[in-house]
N, C-alpha and C positions, 0 to 999 in steps of 0.2 A: 287334874285329868289328861287333857290333850295338849302334848307337847309334841311339836313338829321343828325338826333339826335339819336346817341346811336344804329342804326339800326343792327338788330340781323333780322338772316331769319336759316331754319332747312329743312333740307331732310332725314326728318324719325328722325332718333337718332343722325343725323351726323350734325354739325351747320357751315354754309358755313361761314354766316357772323356772326362776333363777335364786337357788340354794336362799327360800322362803320360809323363816322360824318364827317361829307364834308359838302360844299358848293359852287355854281357853281353862281355867279354874271350875270348879262344882258349884252348881246354882248360878253360876253370871252365865249374860247375854254377852256376845262379842260381835261386832261389827265388822263387817269387811267394806271397805268401800275405793270406789278406784273408778275410772274411765270405762266403754268397750273398750275390751280387747287386754286389759290388764290383768289377766289370769284369775281372776275370783270365782268365778264356775269350773273351770279347771282344778283348782284350790280342792275343792267342795267334791268332785269326780275325785282326785288326787285322795282323797282321807273316807270315801265309802268305799276304793277298791274299787269302781269300773273304769280309772284313769293311770297309766302304766307311769309309775315315777322312776328316773334316771340317777337319785342321786337323794341322798339324807335317809331321816327315818321317822318312823311316826308311832309316838309312845301311847294307849292309852291308858287310861288306870295301871299306869307303873307296866304295860305292858308291849311288847313289842310288834307294831301289827303291821309292818309295811309290807309283808309279804304276805298276807293273809287276804283269803274271797273277801269277795264282798258278800255273801253268807254269813260268813264268818263274825267279820264285821258287826252286822246286824245280829246278829245272835249276841253280842258283846254289849250290844246296845248302843251303838253306831247309827242313826237312821235320818236317811239322806229325802226331803221332799223337794224334788227334782224341778228344774226351768220347765214352765210350762204346764205342770200341775199332772199332765200325762196319765189321766186316769182312764180306766175301762170303759169308755164309751157305752158298749151294748149290756154291761152289767148295769144290775142295780145299784143306786147307791152302798146297800148291802150288803152288800157279794165282796165290792170294790173296798168296804172299809173291814171285812172278814176275812180280805185276801194281805190285809198288813199285817194279823193277825199267824200268819203263816207258822214263825219258828218257834212261835209262844206254847207252853202247853195247851190242849184244848178248853179245858176247865175257866180261864182268865177271860176268852174271846165276849162271855155276855156280860161281866165286868167293865172291859175294855169300853165296850158297845154300850153301856151305860152315860158312860164318863165321856164320851165323843158325843153322841145325842145331848146331854147337858151342855155340854160347851157349843154347840152349835145344833137349837134345838129348830130350826128348819131344818135341817136334813135325816131328824127324824120323823117329819110330817112328809117327804119324801121317799121312806129310806125303800118300798119298794120299786120307784121309777127310775127311769135308763137311768144313768150316767151325763149321757151324752146329750139331755134335753131339760142340764143348768145350766143358769148363769154359767158366766167367767165366776163372779166370785162364789159360785157355790159349789164348782167345780175348786177352785183353789181349796175353801174351807173342806172339802172332802178331802184331796191332797193331804191337805194338813192332819186329820182326823184318818185316814190310812195309815199313818206314817205313828200317830200315838198308840194304835193300835198295838203295834210293836214294844210298845209301854219304853222309847231312849231314853238310854242316858245321856245321850250327845243327840242334840237334834240340827241335822244341818239345812238350813231354810234357803234356797235357792231362788231369788224374785217373788218373794209369794206375790208381791204387790203390782206387776208385769199386768201391763193390758186394760186395769181396774181402771173404776171411775173413781173419783176423789172420797165418796163418801164412801164405797166397800174400801179405799185403801184404807182411811182412816178406821175402820172393823178392822180390816185385819191387821195392823197394828195395837189396836187392840185386844186381840185375840194373843198375838205374840208376848201383851204386857203381861197379861192375865198371864201367861205359859209359865215366865218368867217368874213370878210371883209366888208361883209354887213349883219354886224351888227346878222349874227346867232347867237343862244346861244347853245354851241354844249359838248356835255361830252364823251369823246371819250375813248371808247380800241382799242388794237393795238396790238401783238405780235410785232411789229414792233414797239420797244420804242424807238428808236434815231429816226424814222420821227414821231412818236408823240409828243416826248418832243420837238422835233427841233421846234415844229408851236405853240403849249398850251402858255395859259398865264400862265398856272398855272398849277400844277398835284400832285397826289396821289399817292405813291407805295403800293398796297397790299399784305401783305403775311399770307399765311391760313387766311382772313377771316380778316386781322386789316391792319388799315392803317399804314403804318410801320412807312412812311416819307412822305412828305410834300413841299410845296416851287412852286416856281418859274420854269417854264417849262426848262429854260436856265440851273439855276445852279442846279437842276439835272440834266441835263443831264453831268452838270460839276464836279458830285459828287462822288469820286470816287468808294468808295461801289456800290453806282448805277452801274457805267460802269461797274462794274468785276463782279455784277450779274446779269443783264440786258443786257449791251452792247456789251458782250463777250471780253472788253479790259480789 
């Protein structure tokens, strides 16, 4: 589904991604792990079109999308849940969700809302409340729900557990697992490397903008180098 070949990206004179190559197959959950500053979020931003690339290519379902606009990529099915949630705090929960469906035909919104409320019942009970009144965990659910309103073919999740209490982290990862079991293709970035690797079909380890290791999630979870560097073992 997604093929990234020798992708590079820069912030001014600083190269953030150095010829990164990876793939995500349909129905897979692929994790990206690495230290802060490794380039994980930069890679997701490049895939969604909001971070310029300086070399390499991105192919999605056989089409070259390297130079396509972010809107075009969303229309094709590449949808990102950004780091930090970035909900529209003055708007209601439901208005936030409906904004996620702006590229979809009008008739799909109600069906998508029903799906999101089924996945996150607490949002259904707060649909008329301002998003800014939600807890951090609820705002993360809202951010994921907003992305699902666009009916993604590839869901990019950037640090979905950041800043959440352990109980809420478990809930978020349970939701991600449920989406994977429902055949949603997911590329996941999260500092909780243990949790990410435990649910990933495959994973890549980034170090200073380069792919250092790749393999099945379970294999990397048992790799001594990964355990010492990222799992604190």
